N, C-alpha and C positions, 0 to 999 in steps of 0.2 A: 773297595765301591763299587769293580767289575762284578763285584759277586752277587751284591745287594741289585745293579741294575738288569742284574738277568731270572733275578727272584722275583723282580716288579715287574721283569714285561711278561715272563711265563706266565704267572697274576693276571695282569691287564688281556695276554691271550690267551686265555681259561675263562675266565670270567664275558670274553665277549664269545668265543665259542658257545658260552653253556646259552648265553641271550640269544643269540641267533638263532641253535638249534631249539627252544622255545616256539620261539616268534614264529617260525619254517616251521613246525608241527601244529602250531594254531592253527597257521592259513590252510595247510595242505589236508585237514580235516574239517573247518568249516565247506573248504572245493568238494572235498568228498560229500558232501549231507547230500551236493547234489544227484541227481535222477543217471543213472546210467545212458550213455551219447557214447557209441563205438565209432571208433576214429583213426583207428588202424589201414583202412582198405586205401592202397595205392601211394604204399610208402618210399615209392620215388618222385611219384612226385612230390607231395607232403617233407620232402627234405630239400627238395627246391627250389618248392615256395621260403620254407622256412628261409636256405642260403640266399637268395635276390634279398626276400622281406627284408629281416632280423639280421641278418650278415653282414648285409650288400647295400642295406637300410636305405633298398627302391622307393622305397612311395614317398622318400621321405624330401629326393631331390624333384618333385616334381615341383620344387620351389627351390632354382639350381642354389640361395644366396644362402636361406635357409639348414638347404640340405647341410652344404659346405660345411658351417658353422659347428652344425652339429655332429656332422663327422668327426672332424677334430677331435670332436670331445669327447666321441664316443671308442676312437682310434687310442685316443692315448687313455685312458682308462681301459682298456682292454690291455698296450700296452706299455704302457707307466707301471704296473701288477706286477713284471719282470723283478723291474728294480726294488718294491715291495716284498713282492718272493726274496730278495738278497738281507734289505731289512730285518725281514722276520725273521730268515740264518741267522743275521747276525747277533740279533734281540739274542735267542732259543741262545748260541755256544758264545759269548761275548767273545767274538769277532769283529775286527771291520770291513770291508766290502774286500765278502769274502769270495767275487767269483773273479776279481782283479788278478792274480793267480795265473785260475783258469786261460782265463778267456785273451791274456797277454797285454797284443798292442790290440785288441781289436777292443776292449774294455776300454776302452773312452772313445772309440768312434758311436759300442751302443749308448755310454751313457751320454755324448753331444747329441747325439737323436732321439732318447729321452727327455731331456733339457729342451730342443725345438717344439716336444711334444705340452712338455707343460709349459712354454710360451705359450701354445696354439688356441691353449685351452682357460690358459688365463683371459689370451684377447678374446675371444669367441664367448665367456661367461660373464664380459662387460660387452660387449656388445647386444644379451640376454636379455642384461641388467637393463639398458637405457633401451633398451623393446617395448619391454614389459615400463616401467619405469617414468620417463623421460618422455621417448615420442606415443607413449601407448597404443596398440597395435588394440583394437578393436575387444575381440575378440578372448584375448586377458586379465580383460580392465573388469575388475569385481560394481564396479559402476554400473559398471552395465548387463554381466550375469548373477544369478543370486548364489551359484553352487558355487561361486569363486569366492565371496567372504570367510572374512575369519581366512582355518590354518590354512586351506589352501594357497592363501598369494603369499604368508610367509611360506609355507612352506616351499614354493617355489625360490624364493629370494635365498633364503636357509638354504636356500641346495649352491648354488650358486654364490655365495659368499662365502660355499664351504669352499669349492672349488679350489677359487681365490687364494682366498690362506691358504688349503693344501701345494697347490704348485711355488704359492708365496715361498713354505716353508721348506718346497726343496732346490730350489734355487739359491735360499740363500746357506742352506745344509752345504749343500756344492762349494758354496764361493768360500766362506772359513775352512771349509777342506781344503782347498788351493793351495790359501793359502800357507792354512800350517804345514801344509806334505815344500811348500817351496822355503822355508824353515824350518826342517829336517825334524819336526815337534815328531817327537814320540807316535807312536800307533799308529800314523800316518804317512803310511810308504807312500812315494812320486806311484802315480799307474798313470798319466798325459792329462793334459789340459783342457783347462772344462769350458768350451764355447760362452753360450748364452750367461751363466753364474757368473763370472770373467768382470757382464757391464754392474753387480752387485760390489763387487770386490776393493772398490776403492770405499766403499763406505766403513767397510771392519779392517780395512788397510794399517790406521795407524792404532786402531786394540795390540791387547797387549799379548802374549801366547795362551796364557787362563784364561784370556778374556774373548779370545777369536777360541777355547776348547768349550768354553760357557757359552760360546750363539752355533758354535755347529750341535752338540748334545743337544744343548733345548729347542733348537730346529727339529736335527730328528729326532726330539721325544716328540715333536705340535707334528710330524712329519707323522708317526707309526699311529700313536692317538688316536690325531684323526682319522686316518684313518677307520679303527675300528671301531669310532663313535659314528664311523662314514656307515659303515657297511650293517650296524643294529639298525638305525634311522633308517637306511632305505629302505627295509623294511612294512618303517611304519606313514611310510611315503608316497607319493604315485613314482618315485625314483624306482620305485620297484620291478615298472617293467622294464627295468638295465636286464635284470635277470629272467622273467619271466616271457619278455618277446619271443623268446627263441622256439619256446615250448609251443605258444599263443598258435606262433605261425604257423607252429607242420601242422599243427589242432587243426588249423580255419576250417571252415566251409568252403569245402572243391565243388558242391551244384554250382548253375550258371543263377547269380543276383536275383534274385522275384519269384525262382524257386520254391514255394511255401510248403512244407511236407503236408500231409493230411494230421489230421491229428489218428493215433492210431485203433484208440479204444471207438469212435465215430468212424473210421467205419467198415473195423471188425463186427458192430452194431447193424451197418447199415448191410453189407452183408452175406447177417443172421435175417432181413429181413428178409433179403429175392428170394431164400432159400437157398444163395448159393455158397453158404458154411453151418456149420452145427452148431450154434454154442457151445461148447469145452461143458463135462462133465463136473468137473471142481471147477466152474468159472462163480465170483462172486455174489451174490445178489443184488448187490447194488454197482454200479457203475464207481466209478475212480471219479476226482474232482478233474472239472478240463480247462484247460490253459492251469495260469501262476497265480496263485495267489501273498505266495513267498517262495523265501528264494530255495525250498526243500521246494520243492515243486519246478522252479526250474532247472535244465542239466547241468555236470560239472564245469561241461566247456563254457555255459553262459558263468559262471560262477572265474573259474579262471581269467574272462574272460573285465571283471570286475575289474579284479587287482590288476589288468594288465594300464588300464587305463592309463592312458602320460596326460589326459588336462587338459588337452593341444591343444581343442576348443573346434578342433579342421571340421568333426562332426559337423558343431555347430551354426558354423557360421557356411554348413554347404544347407543346412535341411528349409526349405523353403515355409514348411509353416510357422520356425523359428524367424527367418528375413519376414514373413507380414508377420508380426506379432505376437506369435501367442505362446502362449507360454512353455509348450514344448520346444527340449532343449535332449539332444540327444548325449553328448555329454552330464547331462545331469541327469538322465534313466542309469547311466553306468556310475557317477559314482552316488546316486542314494544306493546303489546297488549294495555297490562296498562301505559304505557307513550301513547297511544289514548286517552284511555279514562280521562287519568289524563289534555291535553288538551281540552278535549269537556266538563269532567267540569270547566274546569276555561272558558271555552270558556260559560256555560250555569249560569256562576254566574254572567259572567261581563255582560249578557244579562235577567236580571235579573228570573234566573230559566228558558228558553228559548237556546233548543240551534239551533245556526244559521250557516246555511254550512259556513268554513271556508277554501273549494278551495282544506282541503285535506282529502287524507283516507290512510286507512291501506297499504289496498296493497298498494304501491308503496308510498309511505310517509315514511311510518316502516317498512314494511316485504318485499324483490323485492323479483323479477317474481326465481330471483336464488336458490330462501329461495326451496320454494313450488316445484319447482320440481323435490327438487332433495331426497323431500323423499317419502322411497321404502315404505311405509302406514305396515313396519311391526308392528306397535305396541308396541315400546320397546321400550316408550318414556312413556307413556300411564301408561303399564306394573310395571313400576320402581315408578312412580312419591306417596312423600309420604301419598296425602291427594289427589288421586285420580283424579288428572286434566289431560287431553286431550287438546294436540299440535296440535291431528293427524286430526279431529275433525274441529277446524280454519283454518290446509293449505288444507283440502280435499275440504272447503267452500270454499274458496278463491283459489283456480285452479281449483274447476266451475265454478265460476265466469268470471277466464283468458278464459280458453276454450271452457266454451259455448256460453258466452257474449257477449265475444268479437273474441273467433276465434282467438286466439292467444297458438294454439297450438308446438311444436315441429315438424318438417318434421318429424322426426319418429315414435314422437308418433301418428301423423298420418296416414302413412301408418298402425300403426299398427289396428289406429280404420276402415282404409278401407277396412282390412284385418276380419277384426271383423263382420263389415255388407255383407259384398260377404260372406266371407270364414265360419263366424259363427266360427270362430278362430285367434289370432297375426296373423298367420304363408302362407304365401301367397301361401297357393295351394289346392286341393279344394279337398270340404266336402269326397269324396267319396274317398278317395286315404286315410283317414285318416290313417284307420287303414294298412294299408299295412306293417307295418314296423314286425304286428302279424305275416303276411304272411313269411317275411323275419327271423322270430326269430323261425321257426316251420322243413327250410329246413334244 
């Protein structure tokens, strides 16, 4: 029987590894479709940013109660994996509580700490489910935000329920295990008492030894298979940020907010026109696309941003355009970009790893002109993001394409552009009259 369990466990582990590797590879390939963007400068500053924001959860604590609850889930996820390592090794080698003899008296202390985290995670998930479905926090409601309709709401609730089930499984496993230890059952050597799972022991106290073994084994398998399923599912979920938050914050933009880089193509052309630079001998006869129309025109960092989005809605709740009733939602910009990447990924899988034109584009088929023109470029969305995503960067690049490549700027914008060209100011008056207001102020 033990050999059968080991074979089944190794098979489940292998299938999980294969599914995750396949999914990670396609995500990697879609991100690599983005344009080059050098983010290797200032490594010490980047490391510090990652440690503060991703590892230390700094921006989550802008809202202390939510920050504490999220930190409990985050810490539980990181530290309980030590026990998951033991479970995996037990499954492969056919052992039971492999680390107990190695750690001695420290082992029950460690398990009790993990149980505390499990209870904390369970309670935090219950609170988050309540916020979403009972108290109905506005930025998390599909009725108010069209980008959340369908899978996003199901995804958020599903993950919270899965985490509750996983935590209950580990507590049930320990409760049954503890009773079997007390009864001197074979293969259940005494390793010490477990505090939190002890509250579940009365539920199982009337069971026979064989029934208790069944409960312990079912809980053990439910927990580890649930972990395997969770690991695969997360790569299709917004919870991919669990892993991508670290590289995404490391490679975050370190320049001051509000500083918009010039387009190299335009800068080069202007310098050539002014005689400051000579055209390259091998320069193409036509200038490439201005801005971005599809995900392949964005940088790899923009694409990583899309996969890292937590869908928390802090960006949208701070967006002045959205607050005044306009259709722009920075969260939707990121989710639409990720949806486009998912379609591209499926395209690549169907075509042997190569992307073939499917007649769609990010701008038009996913993100509308109305969305990008509503942005005030105020950087509120960038400031609010807990994992340092920049929806603004994508919006600006899409807008540059619409205006510079397709020459489709709103009439009011064209008037402003003409004034900037002729008067060096957005307003329609001569530069020589610019300081007339000062003369009037002295009267």
